[in-house]
C-alpha positions in Angstrom: 79.3 -44.8 15.8 81.5 -46.2 18.5 83.8 -44.6 21.0 83.6 -41.4 23.0 85.5 -38.9 20.8 83.8 -39.6 17.5 81.7 -36.8 16.1 78.0 -37.7 16.1 75.5 -36.1 13.8 72.2 -34.7 15.1 69.0 -36.3 13.8 65.8 -34.3 13.8 62.2 -35.5 13.3 59.7 -32.7 12.8 56.0 -33.4 12.8 53.7 -31.0 11.0 49.9 -31.4 11.1 47.8 -29.4 8.6 44.2 -28.5 9.0 42.2 -31.0 6.9 41.1 -28.4 4.3 44.7 -27.1 4.0 46.6 -30.3 3.2 47.1 -29.6 -0.5 48.1 -25.9 0.2 50.7 -26.8 2.8 52.3 -29.5 0.7 53.6 -27.0 -1.8 55.1 -24.8 0.9 56.8 -27.8 2.6 58.2 -29.0 -0.7 59.6 -25.5 -1.5 61.8 -25.7 1.6 63.6 -28.9 0.5 66.0 -27.7 -2.1 67.4 -24.6 -0.3 67.7 -26.6 2.9 69.6 -29.5 1.2 72.0 -26.8 -0.1 72.9 -25.5 3.4 76.3 -26.3 4.9 75.9 -29.0 7.5 72.7 -30.5 6.0 73.3 -34.3 5.5 69.7 -35.3 5.0 66.4 -33.5 4.7 63.4 -35.6 3.5 59.7 -34.9 3.6 57.3 -37.7 4.2 53.5 -37.8 4.5 51.6 -40.2 6.7 49.7 -42.8 4.8 47.1 -43.1 7.5 46.7 -39.6 8.9 45.8 -37.0 6.2 47.6 -33.8 6.7 50.4 -35.3 8.8 53.9 -34.5 7.4 57.3 -35.5 8.8 60.6 -34.0 8.0 63.4 -36.5 8.6 66.6 -34.5 9.0 70.3 -35.1 9.7 72.7 -32.3 10.6 76.4 -32.1 11.1 75.9 -30.7 14.5 73.7 -28.4 16.7 75.2 -25.3 15.1 74.2 -26.4 11.6 70.6 -26.9 12.8 70.6 -23.5 14.6 71.8 -21.8 11.4 69.1 -23.7 9.4 66.4 -22.5 11.8 67.5 -18.9 11.2 67.5 -18.9 7.4 65.2 -16.7 5.4 63.6 -19.7 3.7 62.6 -21.3 7.0 61.2 -17.9 8.3 59.2 -17.7 5.1 58.0 -21.3 5.5 56.9 -20.6 9.0 54.9 -17.5 8.0 53.3 -19.3 5.1 52.2 -22.4 6.9 51.1 -21.0 10.3 47.5 -20.3 9.2 47.3 -23.8 7.7 48.3 -25.7 10.8 46.1 -27.8 13.0 48.6 -27.2 15.9 52.1 -26.2 16.5 54.8 -28.4 14.8 56.9 -30.6 17.1 60.6 -31.0 16.8 62.5 -34.0 18.2 66.3 -33.8 18.4 67.7 -37.3 18.5 71.0 -39.2 18.6 71.8 -42.7 17.4 72.0 -45.5 19.9 75.3 -47.4 19.9 
């Protein structure tokens, strides 16, 4: 994107680390969030990846129309349910990185 007035989307990278014994359990919960999230207004991209070298490390690669779309996403019932379901399965708190493209 070039120029000062162009609308820039918001990119998010979310890292989630499961406890080793909970990797298979958490996978189903994370997958269940994909379809309803992709149907949300403002969601451009929502992909779930797993780390090939670190078992239990999952990454959501997201793109949102703007900050408001992300804020609405974070307040949805399916994300609240996801948080509640995975909390006991986590090795530590998830990290969320809000990012912008470099011109």
